TORKOLTOR-456565 format. One line per 8 residues: their letters; for each residue x negated, y negated, z of N, C-alpha, C. Coordinates in steps of 0.1 Angstrom, whole numbers, plus 5000, padded with zeros to 4 digits. Each point is the difference from the previous one (the first is absolute). Example, Ala and Ser with C-alpha at 12.3 -4.5 7.8 and 13.67 -1.06 7.14 Angstrom:
! TORKOLTOR-456565
AS = 4868:5057:5078:5009:4988:5000:4991:4988:5000  5004:4989:4993:4991:4989:5000:5008:4989:5008 .
END
This chain:
! TORKOLTOR-456565
MATTLARA = 4992:5012:5000:5008:4988:5000:4991:4987:5000  4989:5001:5007:4991:4988:5000:4996:4997:4985  4997:5011:4992:4996:4997:4986:5012:4994:4993  5012:5005:5002:5012:4994:4994:5002:4985:5003  4998:4997:5013:5001:4986:5004:4989:4992:4994  4988:5005:4998:4989:4993:4994:5004:4997:4985  5005:5010:4994:5005:4998:4986:5011:4989:4999  5009:5000:5010:5010:4990:5000:4994:4986:5002 .
SEAMAAAG = 4990:4999:5008:4994:4987:5003:4993:4995:4987  4993:5009:4993:4994:4996:4987:5010:4996:4990  5011:5007:5000:5011:4997:4990:5006:4986:5003  5002:4997:5013:5005:4987:5004:4991:4989:4996  4987:5002:5003:4990:4990:4996:5000:4997:4985  5001:5011:4992:5000:4999:4986:5013:4993:4995  5011:5001:5007:5012:4995:4996:5003:4986:5006  4991:4995:5008:5002:4987:5006:5010:5000:5011 .
VDALLLGP = 5002:5012:5006:5010:5001:5011:4992:5001:5013  5004:4991:5010:4993:5000:5013:5004:5011:5009  5013:5004:5000:5004:5011:5009:5013:5006:4995  5002:5013:5003:5013:5007:4998:5007:5001:5013  5013:4998:5000:5008:5002:5012:5010:5011:4997  4998:5012:5006:5007:5012:4996:5008:5005:5012  5013:5002:4998:5008:5007:5010:5000:5015:4998  5009:5007:5007:5001:5015:4999:5003:5004:4985 .
GADLRHLT = 4993:5010:4996:5002:5005:4986:4987:5006:4995  5001:5003:4987:4989:5008:4994:4987:4992:4999  5001:4987:4998:4987:4992:4999:4993:5000:5014  5007:4998:5011:4994:5000:5013:4994:5014:5003  5008:5010:4996:4995:5014:5003:4988:5003:4991  5000:4995:4988:4988:5003:4991:4987:4994:5006  5002:4988:5005:4988:4993:5005:4995:5004:5014  5009:5005:5008:4997:5003:5014:5003:5014:5004 .
GYHALALE = 5008:5008:4993:5004:5013:5005:5012:5000:5010  5004:4988:5003:5011:4998:5011:5013:5000:4993  5009:5010:5003:5014:5000:4995:5008:4993:5010  5001:4987:4999:5008:4992:5009:5015:5001:4998  5007:4999:5011:5014:5000:5000:5005:4986:4995  5010:5000:4992:5007:4988:4996:5010:4996:5010  4996:4990:5009:5008:4996:5011:5004:4985:4999  5009:4996:5009:5004:4986:5000:4988:4992:5007 .
RLTLLVAR = 4991:5007:5006:4988:4993:5005:4989:5001:4989  4993:4989:4999:4990:4999:4989:4988:5009:5003  4996:5008:4990:4987:5007:4999:4994:4994:4987  4987:4996:5001:4994:4993:4989:4985:5002:5000  4995:5004:4988:4986:5001:4998:4996:4987:4993  4990:4993:5006:4994:4988:4994:4987:5005:4995  4999:5002:4987:4988:5005:4993:4993:4989:4993  4988:4997:5003:4993:4988:4995:4990:5003:4990 .
ADGRHTLL = 4998:4991:4991:4989:5001:4989:4986:5001:5006  4999:4993:5012:4986:5000:5006:4998:5013:5009  5009:5009:5000:4998:5013:5007:5004:5000:5015  5006:4989:5004:5004:4999:5014:5016:5003:5000  5003:5011:5006:5014:5004:4999:5006:5002:5014  5013:4997:5001:5008:5001:5012:5013:5008:4998  5003:5009:5009:5013:5007:4999:5008:4996:5012  5011:4993:4998:5009:4995:5011:5011:5010:5001 .
VPRLERPR = 5002:5005:5013:5011:5010:5002:5007:4996:5013  5013:5003:5001:5007:4998:5013:4993:5009:5010  5000:4995:5013:4993:5007:5010:5004:5015:5001  5013:5002:4999:5005:5014:5001:4996:5009:4989  4995:4994:4989:4995:5008:4989:4985:5002:5000  4993:4994:5009:4986:5001:5001:4995:5015:5001  5006:5008:5008:4996:5014:5001:5000:5007:4986  5011:4998:4993:5001:5006:4986:4989:4995:4991 .
AEAAGVPE = 4997:4987:5001:4989:4995:4991:4987:5006:5004  4997:5001:5013:4987:5005:5005:4999:5015:4996  5011:5007:5001:5000:5014:4996:4997:5002:4985  5004:4991:4992:4998:5001:4986:4985:4998:4996  4993:4994:5010:4986:4998:4997:4997:4987:4992  5002:4989:5005:4998:4987:4993:4986:5000:4995  4997:4997:4987:4987:5000:4995:4990:4990:5007  4988:5004:4999:4989:4991:5005:5001:4987:4993 .
GVELRDFA = 4998:4989:5007:5001:4987:4994:5013:4993:5001  5010:5008:5005:5014:4994:5001:5002:4998:5015  5003:4987:5004:5003:4997:5013:5015:5003:5003  5003:5008:5009:5014:5003:5004:5004:4991:5011  5011:4992:4997:5005:4991:5010:5015:5003:5002  5004:5001:5012:5014:5002:5003:5006:4987:5006  5013:5000:5000:5007:4988:5006:5012:5005:5008  5003:4992:5010:5011:5003:5009:5013:4995:4994 .
ETDDPYAL = 5011:5004:5006:5013:4997:4995:5003:4985:4999  4994:4992:5009:5002:4985:5000:4989:4993:4993  4990:5007:4994:4990:4993:4992:5005:4996:4986  4994:4990:4994:5003:4996:4986:4991:5007:4991  5004:5011:4993:4991:5007:4991:4995:4992:4988  5009:4990:4996:4996:4992:4988:4988:4990:5004  5000:4996:5012:4989:4991:5005:4987:5009:5000  5001:5013:5004:4989:5008:5000:4995:5003:4986 .
AAAALTDL = 5009:5002:4991:4996:5001:4986:4993:4988:4995  5005:4988:5003:4994:4988:4996:4986:4999:5006  4998:5004:5013:4988:4999:5006:4989:5009:4994  5004:5011:4994:4991:5009:4993:4995:4994:4987  5006:4988:4996:4996:4994:4987:4995:4985:5002  4997:4996:5013:4997:4986:5002:4987:4995:4994  4990:5009:4998:4988:4995:4994:4999:5002:4985  5011:5002:4994:5001:5001:4985:5000:4986:4994 .
PPRPTLGA = 4999:4998:4987:5001:4986:4994:5013:4994:5004  5001:4986:5000:5012:4993:5005:5013:5004:4992  4999:5004:4988:5011:5005:4992:4998:5014:4995  5001:5010:5008:4996:5013:4996:5010:5006:4990  4995:5009:4992:5009:5008:4991:5002:5014:5007  5012:5003:5003:5004:5012:5007:5009:5009:4992  4997:5013:5001:5009:5010:4993:5009:5006:5010  5013:4998:4997:5010:5006:5009:5004:5014:4995 .
GDRLWSTF = 5001:5009:5009:5003:5014:4996:5013:5000:4993  5001:5008:4989:5012:5001:4992:5012:5005:5007  4997:5008:5011:5011:5006:5008:5002:4993:5013  4993:4988:5002:5002:4993:5012:5014:4994:5000  5007:5003:5011:5014:4995:5002:5000:4984:4999  5010:4995:4994:5001:4986:4998:5000:4992:5013  5006:5006:5011:5000:4993:5013:4986:4998:5005  4991:5010:4997:4986:4999:5005:4993:4990:4991 .
LLGLQESI = 5002:5000:4987:4993:4991:4991:5004:4986:5003  5013:4997:5002:5004:4987:5003:4993:4995:5013  4999:5009:5010:4994:4996:5013:4985:4997:4998  4993:5008:4991:4986:4997:4997:4998:4987:4993  5009:4997:4990:4999:4988:4992:5002:4988:5009  5009:5001:5010:5001:4989:5010:4988:4998:5008  4993:5011:5004:4988:4998:5008:4988:4997:4993  5000:5002:4987:4988:4997:4991:5005:4991:4989 .
PAASWLRA = 5004:4988:5002:5007:4992:4990:4991:4996:4989  4987:4999:5002:4991:4995:4990:4996:5011:4989  5004:5012:5003:4995:5011:4991:5008:5000:4987  4993:5005:4989:5007:5004:4988:5002:5015:5000  5011:5005:4994:5003:5014:5002:5002:5007:4986  4996:5012:5000:5002:5009:4989:5003:5014:5004  5003:5009:4991:5003:5014:5004:4987:5007:5003  5000:5008:5011:4988:5007:5003:4996:5010:4989 .
STVTRALR = 5010:5005:4993:4998:5010:4989:4991:4994:4989  4998:4987:5000:4990:4994:4991:4986:5007:5002  4998:5003:5013:4987:5007:5004:5002:5015:5001  5011:5004:5007:5001:5014:5005:5004:5010:4988  5006:4995:4990:5005:5009:4989:4988:5007:4994  4990:4993:4997:4988:5006:4993:4993:5010:5010  5000:4997:5013:4994:5009:5010:5007:5013:5001  5013:5000:4998:5008:5012:5002:5003:5008:4988 .
MRKTSHEV = 5000:4993:4988:5004:5007:4988:4990:5012:4996  4987:4998:5002:4991:5010:4997:4997:5008:5013  5004:5013:4999:4999:5008:5012:4986:5006:5000  4995:5002:5012:4987:5007:5003:5003:5015:4997  4989:5008:4999:5001:5014:4999:5008:5006:5012  4998:4995:5012:5007:5004:5012:5015:4998:4998  5003:4988:4995:5014:4997:4999:5007:5009:4989  4993:5003:4989:5005:5008:4990:5002:5014:5005 .
EALRRAAR = 4991:5005:5008:5002:5013:5006:5012:5001:5009  5002:4989:5008:5012:5000:5008:5013:5000:4992  5000:4993:4989:5011:5000:4991:5002:5014:4993  4989:5006:4997:5001:5014:4994:5006:5010:5011  4996:4999:5012:5006:5009:5010:5015:4997:5002  5004:4987:5000:5014:4997:5001:5007:5005:4988  4995:4999:4988:5006:5005:4988:5002:5015:5000  4990:5007:5004:5001:5015:5001:5011:5004:5010 .
AIDRVHAG = 5001:4992:5011:5010:5003:5010:5014:4998:4995  5002:4989:4992:5014:4997:4995:5003:5010:4989  4990:5005:4992:5002:5010:4990:5005:5013:5007  4995:5003:5012:5005:5012:5007:5014:4998:5004  5004:4988:5004:5014:4998:5003:5009:5002:4988  4996:4994:4988:5008:5002:4988:5001:5014:4996  4989:5008:5003:5001:5014:4996:5011:5008:5008  5004:4995:5011:5010:5006:5008:5014:4994:4998 .
VPRLLRPG = 5001:4989:4992:5013:4994:4998:5010:5009:4993  4997:5008:4990:5010:5009:4994:5008:5008:5010  4994:5004:5011:5007:5008:5010:5011:4992:5007  4999:4987:4999:5009:4992:5008:5012:4995:4991  4999:5002:4987:5010:4995:4991:5010:5011:4996  5012:4998:5004:5011:5009:4996:5013:4993:5001  5010:5004:4992:5013:4994:5000:5006:5000:5014  5007:4988:5003:5006:4999:5013:4992:4993:5010 .
RSEREVGR = 4987:4999:4999:4992:4993:5009:5000:4985:4997  5000:4992:5010:5000:4985:4997:4986:4996:4998  4999:4988:4993:4987:4994:4998:4993:4998:5014  5008:4995:5009:4995:4997:5013:4994:5012:5008  5007:5011:4998:4996:5013:5007:4986:5004:4993  5000:4999:4987:4987:5004:4993:4989:4990:5005  5003:4987:5000:4990:4990:5004:4995:5002:5014  5008:5004:5009:4995:5003:5014:4991:5012:5000 .
DIADRILA = 5003:5010:4992:4991:5012:5000:4986:4996:4993  5001:4992:4990:4988:4995:4994:4991:4992:5009  5007:4991:5008:4992:4992:5009:4993:5008:5011  5007:5011:5004:4993:5009:5010:4988:5007:4994  5001:5003:4987:4989:5007:4993:4988:4990:4998  5003:4987:4997:4990:4990:4998:4991:5000:5013  5007:4999:5012:4992:5000:5012:4993:5013:5003  5006:5011:4996:4994:5013:5002:4988:5002:4992 .
EGHERVNF = 4999:4993:4989:4988:5002:4991:4989:4990:5003  5001:4993:5012:4989:4992:5005:5002:4985:4999  5011:4995:4994:5002:4986:5001:5003:4996:5014  4995:4988:5004:5005:4995:5013:5013:4992:5000  5003:4996:4987:5013:4992:4999:5006:5003:4987  5013:5000:5000:5008:5001:4987:5003:4986:4996  4996:4997:4988:5002:4986:4995:5014:4999:4993  5003:5010:4992:5013:4999:4993:5003:5014:4995 .
VIVASGPN = 5013:5003:4998:5005:5012:4994:5012:4996:4991  4998:5001:4987:5011:4998:4990:5005:5013:4995  5012:5004:5002:5006:5011:4994:5012:4995:4992  4999:4999:4987:5011:4993:4992:5005:5011:4990  5013:5004:5003:5006:5011:4992:5010:4995:4990  5001:5007:4989:5010:4996:4990:4999:4986:4995  5011:4992:5000:5000:4986:4996:4991:4991:5009  4998:5004:5013:4992:4992:5009:4986:5000:4995 .
GASPHHET = 4995:5009:4992:4987:5000:4995:4997:4988:4990  5011:4994:4995:4998:4988:4991:4997:4988:5008  4999:5000:5013:4996:4989:5009:4986:5003:5005  4990:4993:4995:4986:5004:5004:4997:5000:5015  5007:4991:5007:4997:4999:5014:5013:5004:5008  5007:5011:4995:5012:5005:5006:4997:5003:5015  5010:4996:5009:4999:5003:5014:5007:5014:5002  4992:5009:5004:5004:5014:5002:5013:5000:5009 .
GARRLRAG = 5011:5006:4995:5013:4999:5006:5007:5013:5002  5014:4998:4999:5009:5011:5004:5004:5009:4988  4996:4995:4988:5005:5008:4988:4994:5014:5001  5008:5010:4997:4996:5014:5000:4996:5005:4987  4990:5008:5000:4994:5005:4987:5010:5009:4993  5001:5000:4987:5009:5007:4992:4992:5007:4989  5006:5011:4995:4994:5007:4988:5000:4990:4988  4989:4999:4993:4999:4991:4989:4993:4987:5004 .
DGVVVDIG = 4997:4998:5012:4993:4988:5004:4985:4999:4997  4996:4989:4995:4986:4997:5000:4997:4993:5014  4988:5003:5006:4997:4995:5013:4986:4993:5000  4999:4988:5003:4987:4993:5001:4996:5000:5014  4988:5005:5003:4995:5001:5014:4987:4992:5000  5000:4988:5007:4989:4991:5001:4996:4999:5015  4988:5005:5004:4997:5001:5014:4986:4995:5003  4998:4995:5012:4987:4996:5004:4998:4998:5015 .
GTMDGYCS = 4988:5000:5004:4998:4998:5015:4986:4994:5001  4996:4999:5013:4986:4995:5003:4992:5011:5007  4988:5002:4995:4992:5011:5006:4986:4994:5001  4995:5000:5013:4987:4995:5003:4999:4985:4995  5011:4993:5001:5001:4986:4997:5002:4997:4985  5000:5010:4991:5002:4998:4986:5013:5006:4995  5005:4995:4990:5014:5003:4995:5000:5011:4989  5010:5008:5000:5004:5009:4989:5012:4995:4994 .
DCTRDYVV = 5002:5004:4987:5012:4995:4993:5001:5009:4987  5010:5008:4999:5001:5009:4988:5015:5002:4997  5004:5000:4988:5013:5003:4995:5000:5012:4990  5010:5009:5003:5002:5011:4990:5016:5001:4998  5003:5007:4989:5014:5001:4997:5004:5015:5001  5013:5002:5004:5005:5013:5002:5014:5000:4993  5004:5012:4997:5014:5002:4993:5007:5012:5008  5012:4997:5004:5008:5010:5007:5008:5008:4989 .
GRSPEGYA = 4995:5012:4997:5007:5008:4990:4996:4995:4986  5010:4999:4991:4998:4995:4986:4999:4985:5000  4990:4995:4992:4998:4986:5000:5011:4993:4992  5003:4988:5003:5011:4992:4993:4996:4997:4986  5009:4997:4992:4998:4998:4985:4990:4988:4999  4990:5002:4991:4991:4989:4997:4988:5000:5010  5001:5007:5011:4990:5000:5011:4986:5005:4995  5000:5011:4993:4988:5007:4996:4992:4991:4990 .
DAHTALEA = 5007:4994:4990:4994:4992:4990:4993:4988:5007  5008:4994:5009:4995:4988:5007:4987:5003:5008  5001:5012:5006:4988:5003:5009:4988:5004:4992  5002:5006:4988:4989:5002:4991:4993:4987:4996  5008:4990:4997:4994:4987:4997:4993:4994:5012  5006:5002:5012:4994:4994:5012:4987:5006:5003  4999:5014:4999:4988:5006:5003:4989:4995:4990  5003:4999:4988:4990:4995:4990:4996:4985:5003 .
AQEAACAA = 5009:4992:5005:4997:4986:5004:4991:5000:5012  5003:5008:5010:4992:5000:5012:4986:5005:4997  4999:5010:4991:4987:5006:4996:4992:4989:4992  5007:4993:4992:4993:4989:4992:4995:4989:5009  5007:4996:5010:4996:4990:5009:4988:5004:5008  5000:5013:5005:4989:5005:5008:4988:5001:4991  5001:5004:4987:4989:5001:4991:4994:4986:4997  5008:4989:5001:4995:4987:4997:4992:4994:5011 .
VRPGATAA = 5000:5006:5012:4992:4995:5012:4985:5002:4997  4993:4989:5001:4985:5001:4999:4995:4986:5003  4987:4999:5004:4994:4987:5004:5001:4991:4988  5004:4988:5002:5001:4990:4990:5013:4999:4993  5008:5010:5001:5014:4999:4995:5008:4991:5009  5010:4993:4995:5008:4991:5008:5011:5007:5006  5005:4995:5011:5012:5006:5006:5012:4999:4991  5001:4990:4992:5011:4998:4990:4999:5011:4989 .
SVDAAARD = 4988:5004:4997:4998:5010:4989:5005:5014:5005  4999:5003:5013:5005:5012:5005:5015:5000:5000  5006:4989:5004:5014:4998:4999:5005:5002:4986  4993:4994:4991:5005:5001:4986:4999:5014:4994  4990:5008:5005:4998:5013:4995:5013:5009:5003  5006:4998:5012:5012:5007:5003:5012:4993:4993  5001:4987:5001:5012:4993:4995:5002:5001:4985  4989:4999:4993:5001:5001:4985:5005:5014:4996 .
LLTDAGYG = 4995:5010:5006:5004:5013:4997:5015:5002:5003  5004:4996:5011:5015:5001:5004:5008:4992:4991  4995:4988:4996:5008:4992:4990:5001:5007:4987  4990:5005:4995:5000:5007:4987:5010:5012:5001  5001:5006:5012:5009:5012:5001:5014:4996:5002  5003:4987:5001:5014:4995:5002:5004:4998:5015  4990:5000:5009:5003:4998:5014:4994:4988:5006  4995:4991:4992:4993:4988:5005:5009:4991:5010 .
DLFVHRTG = 5013:4998:4996:5009:4992:5008:5003:5007:5013  4998:5013:5001:5003:5008:5012:4988:5001:5010  4989:4994:4996:4988:5000:5009:5000:4986:5006  5005:4998:5012:5004:4987:5005:4990:4994:5011  4989:5007:5002:4990:4995:5010:4986:5001:4994  4990:4994:5008:4986:5001:4996:4996:5015:5000  4989:5002:4994:4994:5014:4999:4994:5004:5013  4995:4991:5008:4993:5004:5012:4996:4989:5010 .
HGIGLEEH = 4996:5004:5011:4996:4991:5011:4987:5006:5007  4992:4991:5005:4988:5005:5008:5005:5006:5012  4991:5008:5006:5003:5008:5012:4987:5001:5009  5002:5000:5013:4988:5001:5009:5005:5000:5014  4997:4989:5007:5005:4999:5014:5015:4997:4999  5005:4994:4989:5014:4998:4998:5005:5008:4988  5013:5003:5000:5006:5007:4989:4999:4992:4987  5003:4987:5002:4999:4991:4988:4990:4989:5002 .
EEPYIVAG = 4990:5000:4992:4990:4989:5001:4994:4999:4986  4991:4990:4998:4994:4998:4987:4990:5012:4997  4998:5003:4987:5005:4993:4988:5014:5005:4996  5008:4991:4994:5013:5004:4995:4998:5003:4985  5006:5012:4996:4999:5004:4986:5012:4996:4993  4999:4988:4993:5012:4993:4995:4996:4991:4988  5009:4998:4991:4998:4992:4989:4996:4986:5004  4990:4994:4994:4995:4987:5003:4989:4999:5010 .
NDLALEPG = 4996:5012:5006:4989:5000:5010:4988:5004:4992  4991:4990:4997:4988:5003:4992:4988:5003:5009  5002:5004:5012:4989:5004:5009:4993:5012:4994  4987:5000:4999:4992:5011:4995:4998:5010:5011  5004:5013:4997:4998:5010:5010:4986:5003:5003  4997:5004:5012:4986:5003:5005:5000:5013:5007  4989:5007:5000:4999:5012:5008:5004:4997:5015  5008:5010:5006:5004:4998:5014:5014:4994:5001 .
MTFSVEPG = 5005:4994:4990:5014:4996:5000:5010:5012:5000  5010:4999:5009:5009:5011:5001:5014:4995:4998  5009:5007:4993:5013:4995:4998:5009:5012:4995  5013:4997:5000:5009:5010:4995:5002:4998:4985  5003:5011:4994:5005:5000:4986:5014:5007:5000  5010:4992:4998:5014:5006:5003:5010:4994:4991  4999:5003:4987:5011:4996:4991:5013:5007:5003  5012:4994:4997:5012:5006:5003:5010:4998:4989 .
VYLPARFG = 5011:5008:4999:5011:4998:4991:5013:5001:5008  5008:4990:4999:5012:4999:5008:5013:4998:4992  5008:5010:4999:5013:4999:4993:5011:4997:5009  5006:4988:5001:5010:4996:5009:5012:5010:5000  5004:5004:5012:5011:5008:5003:4998:5015:4995  4988:5003:4996:4997:5014:4996:4988:5006:5008  4988:4995:4998:4989:5006:5007:4988:4991:4998  4990:5003:5008:4987:4993:4999:4989:5010:5001 .
QRIEDIVV = 4988:4995:4996:4988:5008:5000:4988:4991:5003  4990:5005:5007:4988:4993:5002:4989:5010:5003  4988:4998:4995:4988:5008:5002:4990:4991:5006  4995:5003:5012:4990:4991:5006:4988:5008:5006  4988:4995:4995:4988:5005:5006:4991:4988:5004  4992:5003:5010:4990:4990:5004:4987:5002:4992  4995:4990:4994:4988:5001:4992:4989:4991:5005  4988:5005:5000:4988:4992:5003:4992:4998:4988 .
VTDAGGER = 4995:4987:4998:4991:4997:4989:4986:5005:5003  4994:5008:4992:4987:5006:5001:4991:4993:4990  4987:5004:5001:4990:4994:4991:5004:5005:4985  5006:5012:4999:5002:5005:4987:5014:4999:4995  5010:4996:5009:5014:4998:4996:5009:4999:5012  5009:5010:5001:5009:5000:5011:5002:5014:5005  5002:5002:5013:5003:5013:5007:5013:4999:5007  5009:5010:4996:5012:5001:5008:4998:5007:5013 .
LNTLDRAP = 5004:4994:5011:4999:5006:5013:5011:5010:5003  5012:4998:4993:5011:5010:5001:4998:5010:4989  5002:5012:5002:4997:5011:4990:5012:5009:4997  5011:4998:5007:5011:5009:4997:5005:4998:4985  5006:5011:4995:5006:4999:4987:5010:4989:4999  5001:4994:4988:5009:4988:4999:5013:5003:4993  5002:5013:4996:5013:5003:4993:5011:5001:5011  5012:4998:4996:5011:5001:5010:5001:5014:5006 .
VAVGG = 5002:5002:5013:5001:5013:5006:5015:5004:5001  5003:5011:4995:5014:5005:5000:5002:5007:5014  5011:4997:5006:5004:5007:5013:5014:5006:4998  5003:5009:5008:5013:5008:4999:5012:4990:5000  5010:5003:4991:5011:4991:4999:5013:5007:5003 .
END
């Protein structure tokens, strides 16, 4: 973590940012290893370009911060219930230039940001991601291995899903069983479970509900959790009995589109070009208007982070970047389909961390 903080200080200096003010969330965890609780009391990392860092925590949270192992070079300061944490934050910045440039954490609650702005009125403000996005987009080999372990675990969960799908069971019942298996396979937390059956599959972010599975249903199962601090995310498609009319043709096109997008991943390719590889193929097959979202999102400490694989993003891919490749086809009132793998950019191209077969799995109807 000390090395990570040193890199952050170097990046701040290069960007002309005097300090970052980060509340609970992935940026704070990335720089310190501390998974702070998001409370109504302020927790704040003041990370400075000159390498002098302070972590402010409520007094009752100090034992958790100490247990996390605050990195060397970070002063841990706690405050009592009647103390003014904004004054303490300002005090950690008093020897900066008269009009410092400060980066506010992208996930910092507005109530905290407004309090900080009142206490540091001379500062100019920008998003902390101006600095942190580049630090987090390229994963280290350690981080990639953590993502690989999480991917393997979620693959094992998907391998057991067919046993859970049968007519008469509700999406919610299936979802609860899947959540139990996510934990049983080593995740410390279930981040989401989407079980979208029949026409519900046409809603990409369907909320798993009371609908009961029926023969002839297509079922989209999109699941993920957190394992050793890093996220998994994988989507596969299932069919209860005989597939609905048009399902097989659409899925054949979808498999080809997902394959094309994965094949387009390589250093120097743009995020937009990976999106286009999937989107152009689906458009040529007649499904372009039914692919209603971006092709992918970055993944790491958070389920969704940069880089985003979307049209208009001309970011050049670099080794160590990790993201989903998940084109979908959604036919309103009929069915939906999505195939999602996590891919890491390597020196030679791209590696899929999820390895399960991508064809729809037929279950008893």
